[in-house]
BAFI-3210 file (N, C-alpha, C; in Angstrom, 3 decimals, decimal comma, padded with zeros to 6 digits):
// residues 189
n [1|2|3|4|5|6|7|8|9|10|11|12|13|14|15|16|17|18|19|20|21|22|23|24|25|26|27|28|29|30|31|32|33|34|35|36|37|38|39|40|41|42|43|44|45|46|47|48|49|50|51|52|53|54|55|56|57|58|59|60|61|62|63|64|65|66|67|68|69|70|71|72|73|74|75|76|77|78|79|80|81|82|83|84|85|86|87|88|89|90|91|92|93|94|95|96|97|98|99|100|101|102|103|104|105|106|107|108|109|110|111|112|113|114|115|116|117|118|119|120|121|122|123|124|125|126|127|128|129|130|131|132|133|134|135|136|137|138|139|140|141|142|143|144|145|146|147|148|149|150|151|152|153|154|155|156|157|158|159|160|161|162|163|164|165|166|167|168|169|170|171|172|173|174|175|176|177|178|179|180|181|182|183|184|185|186|187|188|189]
n.u [021,526|023,200|023,192|023,047|022,044|021,523|023,962|025,548|023,603|024,242|026,920|026,870|025,289|027,246|029,402|028,506|027,815|030,624|031,398|030,130|031,207|034,239|033,862|033,111|035,374|036,859|036,060|035,708|034,424|032,581|031,677|030,300|027,977|027,007|024,674|023,855|022,154|018,670|016,989|018,217|019,824|022,102|024,941|024,536|021,989|021,171|022,233|020,717|017,874|018,458|019,150|016,375|015,067|016,115|016,090|013,036|012,373|013,918|013,872|011,844|011,820|010,171|007,638|006,451|004,603|006,973|006,863|006,934|004,966|006,185|008,080|009,097|009,579|009,242|010,418|013,618|014,502|015,315|017,741|019,443|021,432|023,562|026,602|029,675|030,116|027,354|026,608|027,919|027,005|024,575|024,034|025,519|023,821|021,965|022,433|023,761|021,022|019,873|021,682|021,465|019,036|018,962|021,116|020,461|018,672|017,258|017,274|015,580|013,512|013,295|010,823|008,808|006,238|006,494|005,356|005,429|003,915|001,531|001,860|002,675|005,424|007,857|010,515|012,768|012,203|011,890|014,215|015,658|014,508|015,273|018,171|018,511|017,589|019,178|021,595|021,719|021,289|023,344|025,318|024,325|025,819|028,642|028,749|028,311|030,340|032,315|032,251|032,787|034,955|036,804|039,773|041,171|039,945|039,896|039,918|036,537|036,745|038,014|040,596|040,289|041,543|042,945|042,252|043,138|045,367|044,377|042,708|044,398|045,977|043,683|043,082|045,611|045,991|044,643|041,264|038,801|036,374|034,633|033,178|032,361|032,383|034,533|037,333|036,717|035,800|037,345|039,465|039,062|038,789]
n.v [070,943|069,944|066,777|064,577|062,364|061,268|061,680|059,470|057,629|057,136|056,602|053,999|052,408|052,707|051,142|048,417|047,951|047,638|045,395|043,242|043,573|042,923|040,393|039,100|039,411|037,326|035,130|032,572|031,946|030,040|029,718|032,089|031,439|029,233|027,067|025,795|024,307|023,038|025,007|026,879|030,075|030,786|033,372|034,584|034,709|036,221|038,474|039,264|039,141|041,963|043,625|043,569|044,716|047,255|048,765|048,697|049,812|052,347|054,193|056,411|057,443|059,308|059,559|057,370|054,330|052,090|049,143|048,452|047,534|046,749|044,963|041,538|039,797|037,442|035,830|037,090|035,285|032,911|031,360|032,412|034,194|034,900|034,946|036,230|039,178|040,040|039,421|041,701|043,933|044,156|044,164|046,980|048,574|048,638|049,675|052,383|053,280|053,152|055,187|057,344|058,115|058,721|060,690|063,184|064,196|065,885|067,234|068,399|066,497|064,658|064,155|063,918|062,128|058,476|055,505|051,709|048,708|050,304|051,097|053,296|055,642|057,385|058,842|058,530|056,547|054,709|054,302|053,529|051,231|049,594|049,662|047,900|045,674|045,302|044,625|042,766|040,604|041,185|040,011|037,533|036,836|037,162|035,397|032,860|033,123|033,009|030,196|029,083|029,688|028,787|028,006|029,832|032,404|035,809|038,102|040,249|042,145|042,378|040,119|036,737|036,402|038,444|040,812|042,150|043,169|045,261|047,058|047,834|049,362|051,336|052,369|053,511|056,068|059,829|060,283|061,110|062,332|060,107|058,742|055,272|053,548|054,812|054,110|051,968|052,749|054,757|053,147|051,573|053,526]
n.w [146,023|148,506|149,762|152,575|152,985|150,071|149,146|150,577|150,142|147,360|147,504|148,571|146,893|144,852|146,220|146,308|144,032|142,896|144,462|143,320|141,102|141,723|141,986|139,917|138,255|139,791|138,617|136,111|132,636|132,833|135,565|136,079|134,934|136,798|137,909|141,250|142,097|141,331|142,594|142,805|141,837|139,177|138,824|136,852|136,263|138,875|138,013|135,769|136,861|138,803|136,961|135,384|137,844|138,031|135,729|135,668|138,298|138,055|135,662|134,432|137,177|138,917|137,782|136,938|137,851|139,644|138,897|135,981|132,914|130,712|132,103|132,473|135,158|135,957|133,266|133,908|135,694|133,846|132,753|130,369|129,555|127,348|127,243|129,131|128,057|127,706|130,035|131,375|130,043|130,759|133,700|133,839|132,180|133,872|136,483|135,915|134,683|137,076|138,380|136,989|137,514|140,134|140,748|139,696|141,738|144,499|148,358|148,292|146,863|148,587|150,052|148,066|146,544|145,293|143,657|144,073|142,670|142,720|145,753|148,013|148,322|149,532|148,294|150,008|151,438|148,683|147,762|149,847|150,040|147,854|148,545|150,398|148,617|146,938|147,911|149,597|146,798|145,477|147,996|147,430|145,167|145,703|147,774|146,057|144,295|146,073|146,768|144,698|143,740|145,983|148,022|146,037|146,113|147,081|148,938|149,589|151,755|155,227|155,476|156,584|160,065|159,700|160,802|163,127|162,169|160,464|161,996|163,585|161,477|161,161|163,364|163,648|162,447|162,634|163,972|161,733|159,322|156,955|154,377|154,819|152,677|150,837|150,531|149,027|146,698|145,801|145,703|143,219|140,833]
ca.u [021,698|023,954|022,567|024,114|021,269|022,021|025,531|025,207|022,979|024,751|027,819|026,431|025,082|028,119|030,112|027,508|028,126|032,148|031,480|029,718|032,405|035,208|033,519|032,819|036,496|037,570|035,395|035,694|032,944|031,702|031,671|029,370|026,999|026,592|023,497|024,543|021,009|017,483|016,712|019,187|020,230|023,482|025,440|024,425|020,447|021,154|022,182|019,417|017,229|019,091|018,923|015,310|014,367|016,792|015,229|011,556|012,330|014,482|012,750|010,662|011,068|009,575|006,250|005,637|005,178|008,287|006,681|006,446|004,345|006,708|008,587|009,106|010,058|009,874|012,199|014,537|015,330|015,829|019,352|019,624|022,349|024,983|027,888|030,470|030,052|026,052|026,017|028,535|026,079|023,239|025,289|026,116|022,782|021,047|023,086|023,877|020,056|019,907|022,482|021,079|017,684|018,861|022,091|019,320|017,706|017,527|016,903|013,694|012,983|013,135|009,445|007,882|005,477|006,071|004,660|005,748|003,213|000,692|002,239|003,018|006,543|008,680|011,707|013,600|011,026|012,084|015,569|015,987|013,768|016,751|019,499|017,892|017,284|020,105|022,351|020,526|021,782|024,889|025,600|024,284|026,710|029,491|028,782|028,463|031,932|033,633|032,007|032,952|036,783|037,071|040,977|041,547|038,943|040,285|038,642|036,274|036,870|038,919|041,052|040,557|042,877|043,477|041,290|044,092|046,315|043,597|042,254|045,853|046,020|042,499|043,489|046,858|045,568|043,693|039,711|038,278|035,262|034,878|032,191|032,948|032,845|035,205|038,295|036,500|035,115|038,774|040,836|038,623|039,245]
ca.v [071,454|068,858|066,494|063,568|060,844|061,256|061,447|058,492|056,223|056,841|055,824|052,351|051,760|052,675|050,208|047,321|047,651|047,061|044,197|042,710|043,666|042,357|039,108|038,719|039,322|036,534|033,821|031,809|032,617|029,120|029,543|033,091|030,614|027,306|026,559|024,832|023,185|022,999|025,676|028,035|030,943|031,264|034,669|035,159|034,899|037,223|039,736|039,617|040,466|042,786|044,265|044,010|045,111|048,194|048,977|049,260|050,869|053,609|054,257|057,297|057,154|060,390|059,966|055,962|053,315|051,582|048,442|048,628|047,032|046,122|044,124|040,565|039,391|035,854|035,985|037,620|033,978|032,093|031,352|032,307|035,095|034,472|035,025|037,512|040,073|040,391|039,840|042,973|045,224|044,299|044,904|048,331|049,105|048,592|050,615|053,146|053,691|053,831|056,632|058,524|058,489|059,610|061,666|064,964|063,974|066,983|067,189|068,935|065,426|063,298|063,643|063,181|060,347|057,907|054,058|050,597|048,197|051,154|051,502|054,664|055,331|058,703|058,987|058,202|055,054|053,853|054,341|052,407|049,410|049,092|049,868|046,386|044,755|044,739|044,359|041,454|039,790|041,197|039,220|035,936|036,796|037,656|033,895|031,899|033,130|032,488|028,953|028,515|029,878|028,058|028,647|030,872|033,727|037,158|038,396|041,868|042,796|042,116|038,795|035,692|036,262|040,046|041,936|042,833|044,268|045,934|047,760|048,695|050,226|052,177|053,581|054,883|057,288|060,479|060,595|061,506|062,217|059,446|057,293|053,558|053,113|055,819|053,972|050,750|053,601|055,453|051,975|051,029|054,775]
ca.w [147,457|148,972|150,623|153,305|152,672|148,880|148,972|151,288|149,398|145,666|147,998|149,047|145,412|144,287|146,655|146,254|142,302|142,933|145,170|142,423|139,552|141,939|142,088|138,411|137,912|140,130|138,209|134,965|132,367|133,165|136,695|136,178|135,072|136,990|138,671|142,005|142,386|140,409|143,564|143,146|140,450|138,852|138,896|135,720|136,740|139,642|137,406|134,665|138,064|138,740|135,969|135,025|138,371|138,154|134,658|136,245|139,439|137,825|134,589|134,881|138,524|139,432|136,907|136,655|139,009|139,533|138,347|134,524|132,301|130,221|132,877|132,479|136,173|135,746|132,833|134,475|136,562|133,137|132,629|129,474|129,194|126,633|128,076|130,202|127,772|127,815|131,609|131,983|129,249|131,634|135,072|133,753|131,932|135,211|137,280|134,373|134,910|139,092|139,006|136,152|138,139|141,814|140,599|139,735|143,032|145,640|148,921|148,482|146,123|149,278|150,423|147,131|146,714|144,341|143,587|143,472|142,119|143,467|147,230|148,094|148,495|149,466|147,413|151,060|151,261|147,505|147,697|151,033|149,862|146,357|149,136|150,754|148,063|145,975|148,379|149,207|145,728|145,974|148,821|147,080|143,844|146,250|148,235|145,181|144,174|147,517|147,100|143,732|144,055|147,079|148,416|145,135|146,517|147,470|150,104|149,512|152,853|155,713|155,122|157,874|160,400|159,814|161,816|164,222|161,479|159,964|162,783|163,800|160,682|161,012|164,451|163,524|161,769|163,075|163,658|160,269|158,886|155,801|154,356|155,011|151,215|150,461|150,212|147,712|145,833|145,495|144,988|141,548|140,354]
c.u [022,598|023,018|023,397|023,600|021,644|022,934|025,640|024,812|023,812|026,574|027,860|025,770|026,143|029,472|029,660|027,750|030,115|032,432|031,041|030,741|033,698|035,316|033,779|034,202|037,379|037,012|035,447|034,033|031,684|030,968|030,412|027,896|026,326|025,809|023,801|023,466|019,857|016,896|016,983|019,127|021,779|023,551|024,832|022,256|020,230|021,164|021,433|018,354|017,214|018,653|017,617|014,532|014,624|016,105|013,635|011,488|012,550|013,818|012,040|010,575|010,309|007,958|005,743|005,856|006,130|008,120|006,033|005,627|004,842|007,639|008,616|009,427|010,120|010,351|012,930|014,986|014,934|017,046|019,900|020,498|023,351|026,110|028,522|029,843|028,283|025,998|026,439|027,504|025,115|023,794|025,008|024,810|021,906|021,486|023,390|022,148|019,507|020,356|021,505|019,634|018,302|020,078|021,426|018,763|018,307|017,152|015,215|012,893|012,822|011,799|008,686|007,489|005,424|005,502|005,114|004,820|002,089|000,672|003,045|004,482|007,538|009,706|012,477|013,353|011,940|013,348|016,063|015,497|014,876|017,910|019,213|018,291|018,772|021,367|022,672|021,309|022,979|025,820|025,676|025,763|028,005|029,572|029,210|029,910|032,815|033,440|033,033|034,768|037,472|038,180|041,383|041,032|039,885|039,329|038,498|036,547|037,833|039,459|040,792|041,512|043,694|042,800|042,315|044,970|045,654|042,923|043,461|046,048|045,268|042,966|044,798|046,882|044,515|042,518|039,737|036,965|035,417|033,500|032,905|033,203|033,822|036,424|038,336|036,225|036,431|039,519|040,419|039,197|040,529]
c.v [070,075|068,000|064,855|062,034|060,303|060,745|060,033|057,460|055,711|056,093|053,997|051,973|051,388|051,087|048,619|046,707|046,887|045,990|043,107|042,424|042,847|040,812|038,347|038,286|038,041|034,857|033,485|032,051|031,477|029,160|031,127|032,470|029,326|027,928|025,948|023,666|023,549|024,153|027,230|028,952|031,007|032,881|034,991|035,491|036,233|038,134|039,929|040,012|041,373|043,718|044,690|044,681|047,086|049,014|049,491|050,085|052,070|054,307|055,204|057,397|058,005|060,563|058,743|054,981|052,601|049,694|048,439|047,592|046,281|044,841|042,889|039,713|038,017|035,423|036,037|036,044|032,712|032,294|031,571|033,538|034,313|034,286|035,941|038,810|041,059|040,577|041,295|044,059|044,714|044,792|046,188|048,702|049,163|049,861|052,145|053,806|054,088|054,828|057,534|058,954|059,634|060,466|063,223|064,837|065,188|066,752|067,779|067,401|064,217|063,078|063,371|061,751|059,608|056,067|052,920|049,679|048,764|050,866|052,645|054,749|057,016|058,467|058,377|056,889|054,083|053,549|053,685|051,012|048,992|049,297|048,609|045,569|044,041|044,193|042,814|040,583|040,031|040,088|037,691|035,883|036,489|035,655|032,909|031,849|032,846|030,764|028,358|028,469|029,120|028,881|029,780|031,843|034,559|037,879|039,806|042,573|042,857|040,663|037,966|036,059|037,637|040,841|042,607|043,575|045,009|047,037|048,764|049,936|051,670|053,014|053,995|055,920|058,179|060,395|061,524|061,249|061,316|058,635|055,709|052,981|053,907|054,868|052,522|051,677|054,099|054,541|051,718|052,280|054,897]
c.w [147,730|149,910|151,322|152,942|151,225|148,275|149,365|150,418|147,938|146,332|148,018|147,719|144,541|144,258|146,239|144,426|142,141|143,427|144,253|140,783|140,077|141,938|141,018|137,847|138,209|139,731|136,828|134,311|132,482|134,628|136,899|135,693|135,526|137,799|139,694|142,439|141,254|141,160|143,272|141,729|140,604|138,887|137,850|135,875|137,500|138,943|136,732|135,511|138,373|138,165|135,393|136,032|138,577|136,813|135,376|137,432|138,677|136,702|134,677|136,429|139,056|139,053|136,775|137,829|138,736|139,400|137,138|134,153|131,635|131,077|132,456|133,771|135,643|134,733|133,553|135,167|135,417|132,996|131,301|128,700|128,316|126,957|128,767|129,285|127,644|129,344|131,907|131,537|130,330|132,939|134,770|132,880|132,923|135,998|136,778|134,612|136,229|139,129|137,819|136,522|139,421|141,642|140,713|141,119|143,893|146,723|149,014|147,576|147,225|149,720|149,490|147,078|145,526|144,680|143,152|143,500|143,309|144,655|147,414|148,818|149,043|148,962|148,850|150,735|149,969|147,543|148,660|150,860|148,897|147,544|150,160|149,877|147,297|146,431|149,127|148,221|145,313|146,364|148,027|146,095|144,683|147,093|147,326|144,669|145,195|147,584|145,560|143,334|145,063|147,722|147,489|145,248|147,033|147,766|149,764|150,721|153,635|155,991|156,554|158,429|160,130|160,363|162,615|163,516|160,698|160,661|163,546|162,847|160,369|162,559|164,753|163,080|162,734|163,022|162,322|160,117|157,110|155,652|154,551|153,541|150,321|149,869|149,250|146,566|144,898|144,743|143,663|140,798|140,011]
res [m|k|n|d|f|l|d|s|a|k|k|q|f|e|y|y|k|i|l|g|e|k|t|f|l|q|l|s|d|e|q|l|f|r|q|l|n|e|e|s|n|s|i|a|t|i|v|k|h|l|w|g|n|m|l|s|r|w|t|d|f|l|t|t|d|g|e|k|e|w|r|q|r|d|a|e|f|d|n|d|i|a|d|r|t|e|l|l|e|k|w|n|e|g|w|t|c|l|f|n|a|i|n|p|l|t|e|n|d|l|t|k|e|i|f|i|r|n|q|g|h|t|i|t|e|a|i|n|r|q|l|a|h|y|p|y|h|v|g|q|i|v|f|i|g|k|l|l|c|n|e|n|w|t|s|l|s|i|p|k|g|n|s|k|e|y|n|a|d|k|f|a|k|p|k|h|k|q|h|f|t|d|e|y|i|n|e|k|k]
***
């Protein structure tokens, strides 16, 4: 059975995955691992944390606590990914785990209860929790990418000074129903 919430959540997850990937493409290998100060995380470290979180939250999503005993959360913040290839492998492994867990869900699943750190969540609440967490970190990735690229950054949304043209293009088309992420997702395909 089709469900608007699930469809929207999947599109939003895919959108944030694409934003991260479009950022990676603009950066050198060295920039992916640059830590701006002692208290900050490199993009690679943020990817490692997302990977660990996604594997923990989405593995056996409906049947086990989302904070797995095997998760090594503190180690996720060690800046020790070897190279771009490993970074992309972890990135894709995490997202694959997420999509494998949510793709089979139906409307009937949304009120089921699962646990994260022993705290009960409906499936809807658990998805919303991660829809807040992952964009927070993808936003960090994009921000670091913008800082490192500076004037060489290619905007991932409406470039500065182009709002008028962007809106003119949108309002020149007839009103229609479309998820806001569709143009980004279709652009990637």
